[in-house]
DOMIBA-699379 format. One record per residue: residue in one letter; x, y, z of N, C-alpha, C, O, CB in turn. Coordinates in pm, whole numbers, padded with zeros to 5 digits, always signed. Glycine has a CB too. Example, Ala and Ser with C-alpha at 12.3 -4.5 7.8 and 13.67 -1.06 7.14 Angstrom:
BEGIN
A+01319-00569+00780+01230-00450+00780+01320-00330+00780+01424-00332+00846+01131-00447+00905;S+01285-00225+00708+01367-00106+00714+01290+00003+00787+01341+00114+00804+01408-00060+00572;
***
This chain:
BEGIN
D+11427+10396+12147+11553+10424+12080+11657+10322+12124+11659+10279+12239+11600+10567+12111;E+11741+10285+12031+11845+10188+12059+11977+10261+12073+11999+10365+12011+11852+10080+11948;V+12065+10205+12155+12198+10263+12169+12294+10173+12095+12298+10052+12119+12239+10280+12320;E+12371+10231+12006+12463+10155+11924+12595+10230+11922+12604+10337+11862+12407+10132+11780;G+12698+10176+11989+12828+10241+11991+12821+10380+12053+12894+10470+12010+12884+10250+11850;G+12735+10398+12153+12724+10526+12219+12635+10626+12147+12613+10737+12196+12859+10584+12236;I+12584+10587+12030+12497+10677+11954+12354+10627+11966+12326+10509+11945+12542+10686+11803;T+12266+10716+11999+12126+10678+12008+12068+10675+11868+12071+10774+11795+12046+10776+12099;M+12014+10561+11833+11956+10543+11700+11804+10548+11713+11745+10486+11802+12002+10408+11635;A+11743+10622+11626+11596+10628+11626+11541+10503+11559+11598+10453+11462+11545+10756+11555;K+11431+10456+11611+11364+10343+11548+11289+10392+11425+11233+10501+11424+11267+10272+11648;K+11290+10309+11325+11215+10343+11205+11067+10327+11234+11023+10223+11283+11258+10254+11084;R+10992+10430+11204+10848+10423+11225+10780+10388+11095+10821+10431+10987+10794+10557+11281;E+10678+10309+11108+10597+10277+10991+10505+10396+10963+10452+10455+11057+10514+10145+11014;P+10487+10430+10838+10395+10541+10808+10254+10506+10853+10212+10391+10847+10397+10574+10658;R+10184+10608+10898+10046+10585+10940+09962+10547+10819+09974+10604+10711+09987+10710+11009;K+09879+10450+10841+09790+10409+10733+09662+10491+10744+09609+10512+10853+09759+10256+10739;A+09614+10536+10630+09489+10613+10629+09374+10519+10664+09377+10400+10633+09465+10680+10491;A+09276+10575+10728+09158+10496+10761+09096+10442+10632+09097+10509+10529+09054+10580+10841;A+09044+10322+10641+08983+10261+10523+08876+10353+10466+08790+10402+10539+08922+10123+10557;G+08884+10376+10336+08784+10458+10270+08808+10607+10277+08729+10684+10223+08653+10430+10329;S+08916+10652+10342+08937+10796+10357+08964+10865+10224+08939+10985+10212+09052+10821+10451;D+09014+10793+10124+09040+10854+09994+08925+10835+09896+08932+10882+09782+09167+10797+09935;D+08819+10768+09938+08708+10740+09847+08649+10866+09787+08624+10871+09666+08601+10663+09918;L+08626+10968+09869+08567+11091+09818+08661+11160+09721+08617+11216+09621+08531+11186+09933;E+08791+11155+09750+08890+11215+09660+08889+11145+09525+08906+11210+09421+09030+11210+09722;V+08871+11015+09524+08868+10940+09400+08739+10970+09324+08741+10988+09202+08880+10789+09426;L+08627+10976+09395+08498+10999+09330+08484+11142+09278+08438+11162+09165+08387+10970+09427;H+08523+11239+09356+08510+11380+09317+08636+11455+09358+08636+11526+09458+08385+11445+09382;P+08744+11441+09280+08866+11512+09318+08848+11662+09305+08776+11711+09218+08984+11465+09231;E+08913+11733+09393+08915+11879+09382+09050+11928+09431+09116+11861+09511+08799+11944+09462;R+09089+12044+09383+09216+12104+09421+09190+12250+09456+09109+12317+09393+09322+12091+09307;T+09260+12296+09558+09248+12435+09599+09382+12503+09577+09487+12445+09605+09203+12447+09747;A+09378+12625+09528+09500+12703+09504+09469+12850+09527+09355+12894+09513+09555+12679+09359;I+09571+12925+09562+09559+13070+09571+09601+13124+09435+09717+13111+09394+09647+13131+09689;I+09507+13186+09367+09532+13240+09233+09490+13386+09234+09374+13418+09261+09455+13159+09122;A+09584+13474+09203+09558+13618+09204+09496+13661+09337+09397+13733+09341+09464+13658+09086;D+09558+13615+09445+09515+13649+09581+09373+13603+09614+09308+13659+09702+09525+13798+09601;R+09325+13503+09544+09190+13451+09566+09200+13300+09584+09262+13232+09504+09094+13488+09447;K+09138+13249+09690+09139+13104+09714+09035+13041+09621+08916+13069+09630+09108+13070+09865;I+09083+12956+09531+08999+12894+09430+08999+12743+09451+09104+12682+09468+09049+12930+09287;T+08881+12684+09449+08868+12538+09453+08817+12493+09317+08708+12532+09274+08773+12491+09569;V+08897+12413+09251+08859+12358+09120+08810+12216+09146+08881+12133+09202+08980+12359+09017;R+08687+12190+09105+08626+12060+09131+08602+11986+09000+08592+12046+08893+08493+12077+09208;E+08593+11856+09014+08558+11774+08898+08409+11793+08871+08329+11805+08964+08593+11623+08922;Y+08373+11795+08744+08233+11807+08709+08157+11685+08760+08207+11573+08753+08215+11822+08557;G+08038+11709+08812+07949+11599+08846+07894+11538+08718+07916+11591+08609+07834+11648+08938;F+07823+11429+08732+07772+11356+08615+07684+11445+08527+07709+11458+08407+07693+11234+08660;V+07581+11504+08585+07487+11584+08506+07556+11709+08451+07536+11745+08335+07365+11625+08592;E+07637+11774+08534+07709+11892+08486+07800+11855+08369+07809+11929+08271+07791+11956+08600;G+07867+11742+08380+07953+11695+08271+07875+11672+08143+07921+11708+08034+08023+11567+08311;L+07756+11613+08155+07671+11593+08037+07632+11727+07974+07634+11742+07852+07545+11514+08074;R+07598+11822+08058+07557+11953+08006+07672+12027+07941+07651+12107+07849+07499+12038+08119;L+07793+12002+07987+07910+12070+07931+07966+12003+07806+08048+12062+07736+08018+12079+08036;L+07923+11879+07777+07976+11807+07660+07962+11885+07529+08059+11891+07453+07906+11675+07646;P+07847+11944+07499+07839+12019+07373+07940+12134+07366+07999+12159+07261+07698+12074+07354;L+07959+12203+07477+08057+12312+07481+08198+12257+07462+08279+12317+07390+08047+12388+07614;A+08227+12144+07525+08361+12086+07523+08392+12010+07394+08504+11965+07375+08378+11993+07640;E+08294+11997+07306+08309+11915+07185+08437+11943+07106+08504+11847+07068+08191+11938+07096;P+08474+12069+07080+08597+12091+07001+08723+12037+07070+08814+11988+07003+08614+12239+06973;I+08728+12047+07201+08845+11996+07274+08845+11844+07271+08949+11782+07247+08845+12047+07422;I+08729+11783+07293+08720+11636+07291+08755+11583+07153+08827+11484+07140+08578+11589+07332;A+08704+11647+07049+08735+11604+06912+08885+11617+06884+08944+11530+06820+08655+11687+06809;G+08945+11724+06931+09090+11741+06914+09169+11634+06986+09267+11582+06933+09133+11878+06962;L+09127+11601+07107+09195+11495+07183+09179+11361+07113+09275+11284+07103+09139+11487+07326;K+09057+11333+07064+09032+11207+06994+09120+11198+06870+09179+11093+06843+08883+11194+06954;G+09130+11309+06796+09213+11310+06675+09360+11292+06706+09435+11241+06623+09193+11439+06601;G+09403+11332+06825+09543+11320+06864+09579+11186+06925+09695+11162+06957+09578+11427+06959;M+09479+11100+06942+09505+10970+07004+09546+10869+06898+09474+10846+06801+09381+10919+07081;G+09661+10812+06918+09702+10700+06835+09676+10577+06920+09562+10540+06946+09853+10710+06788;S+09783+10516+06963+09770+10400+07051+09782+10441+07197+09777+10357+07286+09876+10295+07017;S+09797+10572+07221+09811+10618+07359+09754+10759+07373+09709+10820+07277+09959+10614+07404;V+09759+10809+07495+09714+10944+07526+09807+11043+07456+09928+11021+07452+09710+10970+07680;P+09752+11151+07401+09839+11251+07337+09940+11309+07436+09913+11314+07557+09754+11364+07275;A+10052+11353+07386+10155+11415+07470+10100+11543+07531+10010+11606+07475+10283+11443+07389;F+10154+11581+07646+10108+11700+07717+10112+11824+07628+10018+11904+07629+10194+11723+07841;E+10218+11841+07552+10231+11958+07464+10119+11959+07360+10065+12065+07327+10368+11959+07394;S+10084+11843+07310+09976+11831+07214+09842+11869+07278+09762+11940+07218+09969+11688+07157;I+09820+11822+07400+09697+11855+07472+09688+12006+07494+09583+12065+07471+09692+11781+07608;M+09797+12067+07538+09796+12212+07561+09773+12287+07430+09710+12393+07431+09928+12257+07626;G+09822+12235+07320+09797+12296+07189+09650+12291+07152+09596+12388+07098+09880+12228+07082;I+09586+12179+07181+09442+12165+07154+09363+12263+07240+09271+12329+07192+09395+12019+07182;I+09400+12273+07367+09331+12366+07457+09352+12509+07410+09258+12589+07411+09381+12349+07602;A+09474+12544+07370+09503+12680+07323+09423+12712+07197+09376+12825+07179+09653+12697+07296;K+09408+12614+07110+09332+12635+06986+09186+12667+07017+09119+12736+06939+09342+12510+06896;H+09137+12617+07129+08998+12638+07170+08995+12711+07304+08923+12671+07397+08922+12501+07180;A+09072+12819+07314+09090+12891+07440+08959+12943+07497+08937+12935+07618+09185+13007+07419;D+08871+12997+07413+08745+13050+07465+08661+12941+07531+08598+12964+07634+08665+13117+07353;V+08661+12823+07471+08589+12709+07528+08654+12669+07660+08585+12648+07760+08587+12589+07429;A+08786+12658+07661+08858+12618+07782+08832+12715+07897+08813+12672+08011+09009+12609+07754;V+08829+12844+07867+08803+12944+07971+08664+12922+08031+08648+12930+08153+08815+13088+07913;Q+08565+12895+07949+08430+12870+08000+08425+12743+08084+08356+12738+08187+08330+12860+07883;L+08497+12640+08041+08500+12515+08116+08572+12532+08249+08530+12477+08351+08568+12405+08034;M+08682+12609+08249+08753+12637+08375+08664+12717+08469+08659+12688+08589+08884+12714+08347;A+08593+12816+08417+08505+12898+08500+08399+12811+08567+08367+12831+08685+08438+13008+08416;A+08343+12715+08494+08242+12626+08550+08301+12540+08662+08237+12522+08766+08182+12536+08440;A+08420+12487+08641+08482+12398+08740+08529+12472+08864+08535+12414+08973+08599+12326+08677;A+08563+12600+08849+08616+12677+08961+08512+12772+09022+08540+12842+09120+08737+12757+08916;D+08393+12774+08965+08288+12865+09011+08337+13009+09016+08319+13080+09115+08239+12823+09150;V+08400+13052+08906+08447+13190+08892+08391+13248+08763+08336+13177+08680+08604+13197+08894;E+08407+13377+08748+08358+13447+08630+08461+13435+08518+08581+13435+08542+08329+13594+08663;V+08411+13426+08396+08498+13423+08278+08585+13549+08276+08704+13542+08244+08415+13413+08147;E+08527+13662+08310+08601+13789+08310+08718+13786+08407+08823+13843+08380+08508+13906+08344;W+08700+13720+08521+08809+13709+08618+08924+13629+08557+09041+13667+08570+08759+13643+08750;I+08891+13519+08491+08996+13437+08427+09067+13519+08320+09189+13515+08310+08935+13308+08365;E+08991+13594+08241+09051+13675+08135+09143+13784+08189+09229+13834+08116+08942+13737+08050;S+09125+13822+08315+09209+13927+08374+09337+13873+08439+09420+13952+08484+09129+14002+08477;L+09354+13741+08444+09469+13682+08512+09600+13710+08439+09603+13724+08317+09449+13531+08527;S+09707+13716+08518+09841+13726+08459+09875+13592+08395+09805+13493+08414+09947+13764+08568;Q+09984+13589+08319+10029+13466+08254+10051+13356+08358+10004+13243+08341+10158+13490+08174;D+10122+13388+08466+10152+13287+08569+10026+13237+08638+10009+13116+08657+10247+13345+08672;D+09937+13328+08676+09814+13287+08744+09723+13208+08650+09661+13110+08691+09739+13409+08797;G+09716+13250+08525+09635+13177+08427+09689+13037+08404+09613+12941+08393+09630+13253+08295;Q+09820+13026+08396+09883+12895+08377+09857+12805+08497+09831+12686+08480+10035+12910+08354;L+09863+12861+08617+09835+12783+08737+09691+12732+08736+09666+12615+08763+09860+12868+08863;L+09596+12820+08703+09456+12777+08696+09439+12668+08591+09370+12569+08615+09365+12897+08663;L+09500+12686+08475+09491+12586+08369+09544+12450+08416+09480+12347+08392+09569+12632+08245;M+09659+12450+08483+09718+12323+08530+09631+12257+08636+09613+12135+08636+09859+12347+08585;V+09577+12337+08728+09490+12281+08832+09363+12225+08768+09320+12115+08801+09455+12388+08939;W+09303+12302+08677+09181+12257+08609+09207+12126+08533+09127+12033+08542+09130+12366+08512;W+09318+12119+08459+09345+11999+08381+09373+11880+08472+09333+11768+08440+09464+12022+08287;S+09442+11902+08585+09470+11789+08675+09341+11731+08733+09334+11612+08760+09563+11834+08788;V+09241+11816+08751+09114+11769+08807+09021+11715+08699+08960+11609+08717+09045+11882+08883;N+09009+11784+08587+08909+11750+08485+08966+11688+08358+08889+11637+08276+08833+11871+08449;G+09096+11691+08340+09156+11631+08221+09117+11485+08201+09086+11446+08089+09305+11640+08230;P+09117+11404+08307+09077+11264+08289+08936+11248+08232+08911+11155+08156+09086+11192+08421;F+08845+11337+08266+08708+11334+08211+08713+11349+08059+08649+11272+07987+08621+11448+08273;Y+08790+11446+08012+08798+11470+07867+08874+11358+07797+08835+11316+07687+08866+11604+07839;L+08981+11309+07858+09058+11201+07796+08976+11072+07788+08981+11001+07688+09187+11175+07875;R+08899+11041+07894+08812+10923+07892+08708+10934+07782+08685+10839+07707+08741+10904+08028;T+08647+11051+07771+08544+11071+07669+08604+11055+07530+08546+10988+07444+08479+11211+07684;A+08720+11117+07507+08786+11107+07376+08829+10963+07347+08812+10916+07235+08908+11200+07370;A+08882+10894+07448+08927+10756+07428+08809+10664+07396+08819+10577+07310+09001+10705+07553;T+08698+10684+07465+08578+10604+07438+08532+10625+07295+08499+10529+07225+08465+10640+07536;R+08530+10749+07252+08489+10778+07114+08586+10717+07013+08544+10668+06908+08480+10929+07091;A+08715+10719+07044+08814+10661+06953+08793+10510+06941+08802+10455+06831+08957+10692+07001;V+08765+10444+07053+08742+10300+07051+08616+10268+06972+08615+10176+06890+08730+10244+07195;V+08509+10343+06996+08383+10320+06924+08405+10340+06774+08357+10261+06693+08272+10415+06975;A+08477+10446+06737+08502+10472+06596+08587+10361+06534+08562+10320+06420+08573+10608+06578;A+08686+10312+06608+08771+10205+06556+08690+10077+06536+08705+10008+06435+08890+10178+06651;R+08604+10047+06632+08521+09926+06618+08424+09940+06502+08404+09845+06426+08442+09899+06748;A+08365+10057+06487+08272+10079+06377+08345+10067+06244+08291+10011+06148+08205+10217+06388;G+08465+10119+06237+08544+10110+06115+08582+09967+06083+08587+09929+05966+08668+10194+06127;A+08610+09888+06186+08650+09748+06164+08534+09663+06116+08556+09565+06045+08707+09689+06293;T+08413+09699+06152+08299+09616+06113+08225+09667+05991+08155+09590+05926+08204+09605+06227;S+08239+09796+05959+08158+09848+05849+08238+09887+05726+08182+09938+05629+08081+09966+05896;T+08368+09864+05728+08449+09900+05613+08433+09795+05505+08461+09677+05528+08598+09916+05653;P+08389+09836+05386+08375+09738+05278+08514+09695+05230+08612+09767+05249+08292+09796+05160;P+08522+09578+05168+08651+09534+05116+08701+09634+05012+08622+09702+04946+08641+09392+05055;S+08833+09642+04999+08891+09739+04907+08861+09704+04761+08859+09794+04676+09041+09750+04928;S+08840+09578+04731+08801+09540+04595+08698+09429+04605+08699+09349+04699+08925+09495+04509;A+08610+09425+04509+08506+09322+04511+08570+09186+04490+08666+09173+04415+08398+09350+04402;P+08516+09085+04557+08573+08951+04537+08552+08906+04393+08452+08940+04329+08509+08849+04636;A+08647+08831+04345+08639+08781+04207+08522+08685+04198+08502+08601+04285+08772+08712+04163;M+08446+08698+04092+08331+08610+04073+08352+08530+03945+08407+08580+03846+08196+08691+04067;E+08308+08407+03949+08317+08326+03827+08208+08370+03731+08100+08411+03773+08305+08173+03859;A+08238+08361+03606+08136+08393+03505+08029+08287+03511+08060+08169+03530+08197+08403+03362;P+07903+08325+03495+07797+08223+03498+07815+08127+03381+07861+08166+03274+07656+08289+03493;P+07779+08003+03403+07795+07906+03294+07705+07944+03176+07592+07991+03193+07761+07761+03343;T+07758+07923+03060+07679+07952+02940+07617+07822+02892+07675+07715+02909+07766+08018+02826;S+07501+07833+02833+07435+07711+02787+07481+07681+02644+07499+07771+02563+07280+07725+02793;A+07498+07558+02618+07542+07519+02484+07421+07520+02393+07314+07472+02431+07610+07379+02485;G+07436+07571+02280+07329+07553+02197+07278+07638+02106+07180+07605+02039+07245+07528+02258;
***
C-alpha cells in the first residue's frame, strides 16, 4: 500500500488469469445449473449423437428459425414466438437437456417455467441457430445455382434457304 497525503492507497491488483484450458470444457459442453421449483436442475448441451437423435423432434423449431433468418439471427421475441408455437416439442427438448420428466415441466409455475426456458435456450439455443443457419446457407446456395432464368434467352430464327 502506498501513502499519499496521509491516506493509504490500495494498489491495483491484476485480475487472476485462469489456468490455460480451464474454460475448454465449458466451451465444448456448456451447462448451467439453477434451482427451479425447489429442485437443483443442470441443463446441459446435447452431445453429438443425442443432438442427431433429437433433430427430427426439433424439426419444427429449426424450420421456424430458418424461416425467420434474413441476413441475421432472428430477434429474441421472434425466437420465443417460434418456441411457443411448438411448445410441446420445446418441452420434450428441455426435458432431454435437463434430465427431467415432461410432467414435471408441465407442472411448473410461470416464473419457474420461464427460468427453465431461458436456461435451456442459453445452453442449447446456439445448436438450433447453427443448424438453422447452415440450412439457410445451403438453401441460398442451391437457389443461386439451380434457379432457371426468368425468361428464355432470345434466339435468332434459323436461316431460311432460298429457293
